[in-house]
C-alpha positions in Angstrom: -164.8 -68.5 29.3 -164.6 -66.3 26.3 -162.1 -67.1 23.6 -160.3 -64.4 21.6 -159.0 -64.6 18.1 -156.1 -63.1 16.3 -154.8 -63.0 12.7 -151.8 -61.9 10.8 -152.0 -59.1 8.2 -149.1 -60.6 6.3 -150.4 -64.2 5.8 -153.3 -66.6 6.6 -152.2 -67.3 10.2 -154.9 -67.3 12.8 -155.0 -68.2 16.5 -157.5 -68.6 19.3 -156.6 -68.2 23.0 -158.3 -67.6 26.3 -156.6 -64.2 27.0 -155.3 -61.1 25.2 -151.9 -61.7 26.6 -151.7 -65.2 25.1 -152.8 -63.9 21.7 -150.1 -61.3 21.8 -147.5 -63.9 22.8 -148.6 -66.3 19.9 -148.7 -63.4 17.4 -145.2 -62.1 18.4 -143.8 -65.7 18.2 -145.4 -66.1 14.7 -143.9 -62.7 13.5 -140.5 -63.6 14.8 -140.5 -67.0 13.1 -142.3 -66.2 9.9 -142.0 -62.5 9.2 -138.7 -61.4 11.0 -138.5 -58.0 9.3 -142.1 -57.2 10.4 -141.2 -58.4 13.9 -138.3 -56.1 14.1 -140.5 -53.1 13.2 -143.1 -54.0 15.8 
């Protein structure tokens, strides 16, 4: 199984998951919690 990585352009956050959908979910959750103004724009 191939792992995918994601990162945040606003900070040092990084994540690894087994699917693109999971990376998107983790990133959206991170934006909502840590960068709410950026989350509202996305």
